[in-house]
KENUDREN-517522 format. One record per residue (C-alpha): chain; x, y, z; residue in three letters; residue number from 1. Coordinates in steps of 0.02 Angstrom, whole numbers, plus 32768, in hexadecimal, padded with zeros to 4 digits. Layout:
N
A / X / Y / Z / Ala / NUM
...
***
This chain:
183
A / 9914 / 1D58 / BDAB / Met / 1
A / 99AE / 1D78 / BD45 / Pro / 2
A / 99CC / 1E28 / BD09 / Asn / 3
A / 99A3 / 1E38 / BC52 / Ser / 4
A / 9935 / 1E93 / BBD9 / Arg / 5
A / 9883 / 1E7C / BC11 / Arg / 6
A / 97E2 / 1EAD / BBC2 / Asn / 7
A / 9771 / 1EBA / BC57 / Met / 8
A / 96C5 / 1F02 / BC61 / Gly / 9
A / 96A4 / 1F06 / BBA6 / Arg / 10
A / 9630 / 1E73 / BB99 / Lys / 11
A / 961C / 1DFE / BC29 / Asn / 12
A / 9592 / 1E3A / BC9C / Thr / 13
A / 9565 / 1D8B / BCD8 / Lys / 14
A / 95E5 / 1D93 / BD64 / Arg / 15
A / 962A / 1E1F / BDCD / Ser / 16
A / 96DE / 1E03 / BD95 / Ser / 17
A / 974B / 1D8E / BD2C / Pro / 18
A / 9794 / 1D46 / BDCD / Ala / 19
A / 96E6 / 1D1C / BE0A / Gln / 20
A / 96BA / 1CCE / BD62 / Ala / 21
A / 9756 / 1C5F / BD69 / Leu / 22
A / 9720 / 1C19 / BE12 / Lys / 23
A / 9684 / 1BD0 / BDC4 / Gly / 24
A / 96D2 / 1B83 / BD28 / Ile / 25
A / 96AD / 1AC9 / BD15 / Arg / 26
A / 96CB / 1AB1 / BC5A / Leu / 27
A / 9760 / 1AF0 / BBF6 / Phe / 28
A / 974E / 1AEE / BB38 / Ala / 29
A / 97C5 / 1B30 / BAB6 / Thr / 30
A / 97D9 / 1B46 / B9FC / Asp / 31
A / 9871 / 1AEC / B9B4 / Val / 32
A / 98C4 / 1B4B / B926 / Asp / 33
A / 9909 / 1BF0 / B966 / Gly / 34
A / 98EE / 1BC2 / BA1D / Val / 35
A / 993A / 1B16 / BA39 / Leu / 36
A / 99A6 / 1B30 / B99F / Thr / 37
A / 99FF / 1BC5 / B953 / Asp / 38
A / 997A / 1BCB / B8C9 / Ala / 39
A / 99F8 / 1B8D / B84A / Gly / 40
A / 99CA / 1B06 / B7CE / Met / 41
A / 9A63 / 1A9F / B7A4 / Tyr / 42
A / 9A65 / 1A29 / B70E / Tyr / 43
A / 9AE9 / 19AA / B6E1 / Ser / 44
A / 9B1F / 1982 / B62F / Glu / 45
A / 9AAE / 18E8 / B636 / Ser / 46
A / 9A19 / 1954 / B667 / Gly / 47
A / 9A13 / 1928 / B71F / Asp / 48
A / 99CF / 19B1 / B78E / Glu / 49
A / 9A31 / 19D7 / B82D / Leu / 50
A / 9A07 / 1A3F / B8C6 / Lys / 51
A / 9A73 / 1A6F / B95A / Lys / 52
A / 9A23 / 1A5E / BA06 / Phe / 53
A / 9A71 / 1AA3 / BAA4 / Asn / 54
A / 9A8E / 1A24 / BB2F / Thr / 55
A / 9A75 / 1AA8 / BBB6 / Gln / 56
A / 99C6 / 1AC9 / BB70 / Asp / 57
A / 99A9 / 1A0E / BB77 / Gly / 58
A / 99DE / 1A09 / BC2D / Met / 59
A / 9967 / 1A9A / BC51 / Gly / 60
A / 98D8 / 1A32 / BC0C / Ile / 61
A / 990E / 199C / BC74 / Lys / 62
A / 9915 / 1A09 / BD11 / Leu / 63
A / 9864 / 1A45 / BCF1 / Leu / 64
A / 982A / 1991 / BCDB / Gln / 65
A / 987F / 195E / BD7E / Arg / 66
A / 9821 / 19EC / BDD5 / Ala / 67
A / 977D / 19A3 / BD95 / Gly / 68
A / 9758 / 1A17 / BD03 / Leu / 69
A / 9712 / 19D5 / BC60 / Val / 70
A / 9784 / 1A00 / BBCD / Thr / 71
A / 9753 / 1A14 / BB18 / Ala / 72
A / 9796 / 1A3D / BA6B / Leu / 73
A / 971E / 1A95 / B9F4 / Val / 74
A / 9764 / 1AB6 / B947 / Thr / 75
A / 972C / 1ADA / B897 / Gln / 76
A / 97B6 / 1A69 / B854 / Glu / 77
A / 979C / 19AE / B843 / Asn / 78
A / 9843 / 1954 / B84C / Thr / 79
A / 988F / 18B5 / B890 / Lys / 80
A / 9912 / 1923 / B8E4 / Leu / 81
A / 9890 / 1975 / B955 / Val / 82
A / 9842 / 18CD / B97D / Ala / 83
A / 98EE / 1889 / B9AD / Arg / 84
A / 9914 / 191F / BA1C / Arg / 85
A / 986B / 190B / BA70 / Gly / 86
A / 988D / 1852 / BA8E / Glu / 87
A / 993C / 1872 / BAD0 / Lys / 88
A / 98F9 / 18EF / BB4F / Leu / 89
A / 985F / 1884 / BB76 / Ala / 90
A / 97EE / 1917 / BB4C / Ile / 91
A / 973C / 18D4 / BB5D / Pro / 92
A / 96EA / 1953 / BAE8 / Glu / 93
A / 973B / 1964 / BA3C / Val / 94
A / 96CA / 19BA / B9BD / His / 95
A / 970E / 19D2 / B90C / Gln / 96
A / 96C0 / 1A1D / B871 / Gly / 97
A / 965E / 1A99 / B8DB / Val / 98
A / 9628 / 1B35 / B87F / Met / 99
A / 95BB / 1B7E / B90A / Asp / 100
A / 9611 / 1B5E / B9B0 / Lys / 101
A / 9590 / 1BA6 / BA28 / Leu / 102
A / 9510 / 1B19 / BA13 / Pro / 103
A / 959A / 1A9A / BA36 / Val / 104
A / 95CB / 1AF8 / BAD5 / Leu / 105
A / 9514 / 1B02 / BB0A / Arg / 106
A / 94FD / 1A48 / BAEC / Asp / 107
A / 959A / 1A19 / BB4D / Met / 108
A / 9569 / 1A88 / BBDF / Ala / 109
A / 94BA / 1A3E / BBE4 / Ala / 110
A / 94F8 / 198A / BBDB / Arg / 111
A / 956F / 19AB / BC6D / His / 112
A / 94EA / 1A06 / BCD3 / Gly / 113
A / 9538 / 1AB3 / BCC0 / Met / 114
A / 9509 / 1B5E / BC82 / Thr / 115
A / 956F / 1BC4 / BC06 / Leu / 116
A / 95A6 / 1C2F / BC9A / Ala / 117
A / 960B / 1B97 / BCD3 / Glu / 118
A / 9664 / 1B87 / BC2C / Val / 119
A / 970C / 1BD4 / BBFC / Ala / 120
A / 9732 / 1BDE / BB43 / Tyr / 121
A / 97CF / 1C12 / BAE5 / Met / 122
A / 97D0 / 1C49 / BA30 / Gly / 123
A / 9831 / 1CB6 / B9B8 / Asp / 124
A / 97CB / 1CD9 / B91D / Asp / 125
A / 9722 / 1D12 / B8DB / Ile / 126
A / 96D3 / 1C64 / B8E4 / Asn / 127
A / 96ED / 1C68 / B9A2 / Asp / 128
A / 969E / 1D12 / B9C2 / Leu / 129
A / 95EB / 1CDE / B9EA / Val / 130
A / 9625 / 1C55 / BA5F / Ala / 131
A / 96A1 / 1CC8 / BAB5 / Leu / 132
A / 9618 / 1D46 / BAD9 / Arg / 133
A / 95A2 / 1CC3 / BB22 / Ala / 134
A / 960D / 1C6A / BBA4 / Val / 135
A / 9636 / 1C95 / BC59 / Gly / 136
A / 96EE / 1CB2 / BC34 / Phe / 137
A / 973F / 1CD0 / BB8A / Ser / 138
A / 97F5 / 1CDF / BB5B / Ala / 139
A / 9863 / 1CF0 / BAC2 / Ser / 140
A / 991B / 1CDD / BA9E / Pro / 141
A / 9981 / 1D7C / BA90 / Ala / 142
A / 9987 / 1D6B / B9D3 / Asp / 143
A / 98CC / 1D56 / B9B7 / Ala / 144
A / 9876 / 1DCE / B940 / Leu / 145
A / 985A / 1E7C / B989 / Pro / 146
A / 979D / 1E68 / B985 / Gln / 147
A / 97AB / 1DC9 / B9EB / Ile / 148
A / 9821 / 1E17 / BA6A / Arg / 149
A / 97A2 / 1EA4 / BA82 / Lys / 150
A / 9713 / 1E29 / BA9E / Ala / 151
A / 9761 / 1DB5 / BB20 / Val / 152
A / 976C / 1DBF / BBDC / Thr / 153
A / 9827 / 1D9C / BBDB / Tyr / 154
A / 98B3 / 1DAD / BB5C / Val / 155
A / 9947 / 1D3B / BB81 / Cys / 156
A / 99FB / 1D71 / BB85 / Arg / 157
A / 9A28 / 1CD4 / BB22 / Ala / 158
A / 9A04 / 1CB9 / BA6A / Lys / 159
A / 99A2 / 1C28 / BA22 / Gly / 160
A / 9A04 / 1B86 / BA2A / Gly / 161
A / 9A7F / 1BD7 / BAA3 / Glu / 162
A / 9A2E / 1BBD / BB4D / Gly / 163
A / 998D / 1C23 / BB45 / Ala / 164
A / 9922 / 1B8E / BB78 / Val / 165
A / 9996 / 1B68 / BC0A / Arg / 166
A / 998A / 1C1E / BC41 / Glu / 167
A / 98CD / 1C17 / BC4B / Val / 168
A / 98CF / 1B69 / BC9A / Ala / 169
A / 993D / 1BAB / BD27 / Glu / 170
A / 98CB / 1C42 / BD3D / Met / 171
A / 9834 / 1BD0 / BD51 / Ile / 172
A / 988E / 1B5F / BDCC / Leu / 173
A / 98D1 / 1BF2 / BE30 / Glu / 174
A / 9825 / 1C43 / BE3B / Ala / 175
A / 97DE / 1B9E / BE79 / Gln / 176
A / 9867 / 1B88 / BEFC / Gly / 177
A / 98B3 / 1AF4 / BE9E / Arg / 178
A / 9957 / 1B3C / BE62 / Ser / 179
A / 99CE / 1AB5 / BE23 / Pro / 180
A / 9A5C / 1B1A / BE6D / Trp / 181
A / 9A20 / 1B07 / BF21 / Lys / 182
A / 9A70 / 1A6C / BF68 / Val / 183
***
């Protein structure tokens, strides 16, 4: 695992260690704003909303898919932009307008024959907290709210929209012996 700030031993008693938890991950879900984006809301003069997504994060999601993991977006927002990003990355589970994320994670896990211990979730704000505490592995970008950073298993070196998702994707793949860097 890369060296970075870690918050180990504060919450996750389901597994003996974060590395062990990563080995069993079969579903990777993430919030969008503040994790896949920089949390900025950009508006044009004509009122169009714009978001910046990081291509390295996108590749991280594709690498997880190639390794056989189910990928998901779970967000409170409800925008065409998120739907388009989900389509572009062929993410099979895109859930928008979600106020309570834990039931959605439970439902996805059940439909795919998994437990929450096999789910990794990334979030950055208060509406992610319950879900982050319930899954087998939780992570946040470096710039997540302090309360979120304290609650997760792992705090990324990268900020939201700047490679945090890719960082966690590589950690999962490495723990499972599927590193994209091994040729």
